N, C-alpha and C positions, 0 to 999 in steps of 0.2 A: 711525551708523546700521547696523542688523543689515541685510544683501539678504534674512535669509530671511523674516523678517517685519516690513518695513514696506513697506505695498501702494502707498503714495505717493509722490511724487517730486516736488520741485517744481522750477519752471523752474530759478532758481538754482542747485539743486544741481546737475542735470545740466550744465546750461552747462558749470559749473567741473568736471565729472567729463569731458565731451567736452575742454575747451581741455586738461585735463592730461594727454588719452590714456588717463584709466584702462584699466588691463587689465579683459581677461575684461568687457567692456561692452560689448554691443549694442542700438541704437536701433530698433524698427521701427516704421514708422507703418501703423497697424491701423485705418485709416480705411473705413467702411462705411456706404452710407445706404441707408433704405428706398427702394424705386423710385417713391414718391409725390416725392419730393424732387428726381428727376431732373438726379443728380447723380454724376459717374462719378469714385470715386474713385482708378483707377492712373491717369488723366489729370492731375488734381490733384495726385496726387504727384511726378509727372515736370514738374509746372511748380513746385513750390514745395516743399519740406519742409527739418526739420529737418538740419543739417550730420550725415553720418555714416549716415543714418536708411535701412533695406532697406525696401522694401514689401512688409508682410507678408496677402497676397491672404484675405478672410475668405470670400469665395463658396464654395469647396468646404466649409468646414467649417460652412456654416449647413444644409441640407437632412438631412446627415447626419455622424455625427463617422467621419473616418477611421481606418482601421487604425493602431496604436502606430507600425508602421513605415512607412507614407507619411507620419505628420507628420513623425517623427524625421528623414526623408530631406528633406523641404520647409524645416524649420528651419533641417535642417543647410548647407543652400546657402545659407540667409542670413548665416550667421556664427553660427550659435547652436551652442553644443556644452552639454556635460551642467554645465558648469563658469561658464557664462556667465553674467553678472546680465542679464537683458533689461529692455526700456524700453520697453514698449508707448505710444502715445497714437496720439490721431484728431483729427479737422479740425472736428469739430462745432460752430459756432459758436452753435447754440441749445442746447446743453446742457456744452460746455466738454469733457465727455467722454461718449462713446456705446458704440460698439464695443469700445472698447478695454478696457471689463469684460469683454466674451466674451472676447477676447484671454488677458486675465491667467487669466479662468477657464480658459482651453484647457489655457495651461501647464501649470496647477496639475495638473490632471484628469490628463494626462501626466507626470506624476512632476516636475515642477519647478518647485520652490518659491520657486526664486532669480529672480523677476519682478515688477516696480513697474509703475505708469502714471504716467505722467506728466499730475500735478492740473491741470486745468483745459486739457490739450491744447495742442493748437497754436494757437490762439486765445491762451492765457496765455501763453505762448512768444513771441509778434509782441507783444504787449503789452507786455512786459520789454523790446522794444527788439532783440532777440535775433536775428544774419541768419538767413534761411532759404537756401536752393540750391533749385539745377534739377539740380546734377551727381551723380552715381547711382556711390559709392564700389563699387572691386572688392571682394570680401571674400573668403576663402579658406575654403573649405567646413571645416567641425568635424564630430566625431561626439557627435551626441546621440542617447541611449538612452531610448527613451519608458516609460513602465514606470504604466500607466492607474491609477488610485485609485479604484478601483469603490465608494467608500465617498462620493464626490463625485456621483455620477448616478443617478439614479431613470428607471424606464421606467415603460410605459404600465401593466404588470402591479402594480408598487408603487404605483401611483395609483390603480387598483380596489381591491387591498387597503386601503390609508389610508382609503380612505373609507369603508369599513365597520370599520376597526380603528379609526381617527380617533389614532395615533399621533404622526402628524405634523402640523403647522397647516399647509396649503396659501395659503400668500402669492402673491397673483397681481400682479406690479409691471407691468402693462399702464398707459396712462392710463383711467382712471375710467371715460370715455364706451364703451369698447371692454370693459371687465369687466361693467357695468350694458348690455350689447348695446344702448346708444343711439349709437354710430357705428363706422362700416365698419372693416375687419381689412384690411390691406394688403395681402391676397389676397382677391378679389373671388368665391372659389368656399367661402370660408371665411364662416359666419355670425358674428356679433358674441352671444358668449356668456362664459360661464364654466364650470368646473366645479362639482360640487354641494358645498359645505363651505368650500371656501376664501373669503380674506380679499382684502379690493383694498388696496393700498399701492402705490399711481402713483409710478413710480420717480423723478418731477421732485421728489417730497417730499422728496428723500436728498440736493438740490442746491442749492446757496445759489446764488438768483438774482443774486444783486449781482454776485457774484464770478465765476460758474459752476466754481467747486469743491463736492466733496464738504463737509458739512456736519458739525458740531462731532461727536463722538462723544457728546456729553450731545445734543443737540439731534436726531443720528440714534435715540437710546435715545427719545426724546420722540415721533419719527415711530413707530417702531413703536409704542409705547404705545398712541396716539393709534388704531392697528390692531387694538387688543386683542391685541398680541404680545408676550410676555415676555420677553425674548431669554436669559436668565437659567434660563427655566425650560422655557421651550416649544421642543422640537425643531422644526426648520422646513424645509419643503421648499419652492425658488423656482420659481415657474414664470412665463411672459407670453405672449406672442404665438408666439414661432418660434422661445424658448431666448437673445436680446438684452438685453433689457430686465432678465430675472429676474436676471442677472448684477450687475446693481446693489445690488438684498438682497444677495446674495452677499458681494458685495465691504462693505457696508455692514455687516452681521453682525461679517464679518473683521475691523474696524477696529475695534471695540468687543469685540473676544476670545474671538470664537465663531468657529471656525474649519471647522467641519466640514458648515455647511448644504450642502444638496446638491439639484445643480439638475433640474429635469425636463426634459430637452431638448427633447423634443417638443412638450410645452408645449400652448397651445389647439388649433393648429394639427393635432398629430397625435391630442391627443384627439378633436377635432370626427369626424374619418373614421374612428378606429379604438375611441373609449373607447364608454360604454354610454349610449344615449340617455336613460334614465332617468335619470341622474348630468349630463345635461349643464341648463343654465340660461339662457334667454334671457327678452328683455325679453317678450317675447308669450307666454312659457309654451309656445312651439311646443316640440316635438321633434324631433329631426333626422332621425325618419321622417316626420315632415309634412312635409319642404322640398320 
């Protein structure tokens, strides 16, 4: 397996790597849950996590991206250096992986391609009968130099330009109801709707509902095809509600060999507050100015 190009690892692979004390390997629990689930990720980590795992706090990286210096300092304290193979996972029982995709994207954005996701997350680890622990290992800080890859990020301005020029397909990875404006957004002050010209591809379609792991590349391609997105011909920007589930689309494309899909990190939340009202689509066809 090439650390540089393999975004997924299995529970069996990780167990073997931990048992053999694979050098330059650091496991990170990147669990984060939407407020509606009323779960406390740090508390759950303290009670049960994969041996050797450190807790990667996702909250600071949700509102806005940290400076490269801040990101480098944060992950250095977790035992991550520029030569570390990082394994991220989360403990989502519903999907097998959720916020881990966001953590994977963050490392790639800050210039660290040597990062993989535990496919199926903590549920798959436990399903295999592997032990968990409440012991938090002490790690030696390392040196991590963050070098942001601007090609992997899009801004509000980029989206406004794209609406006019249509150089990219804007793929919205939220659940279908939120895209169509028929179910509430996680934030009560954000009205459900979507950006004009975007297409809906619910992230749940990329997960095998039986195994709670990412679907095969052939199946992923069929999902994109069903959304009228040709992975080999269509340049793509991924979006969602606030930059988390969009990373599923980026991961899925990466698995299919498309490594340059960018994220509109602010996503619908940012666009709702700062975008052009005439480019917002609501189920009721109301514009933001009428709210």
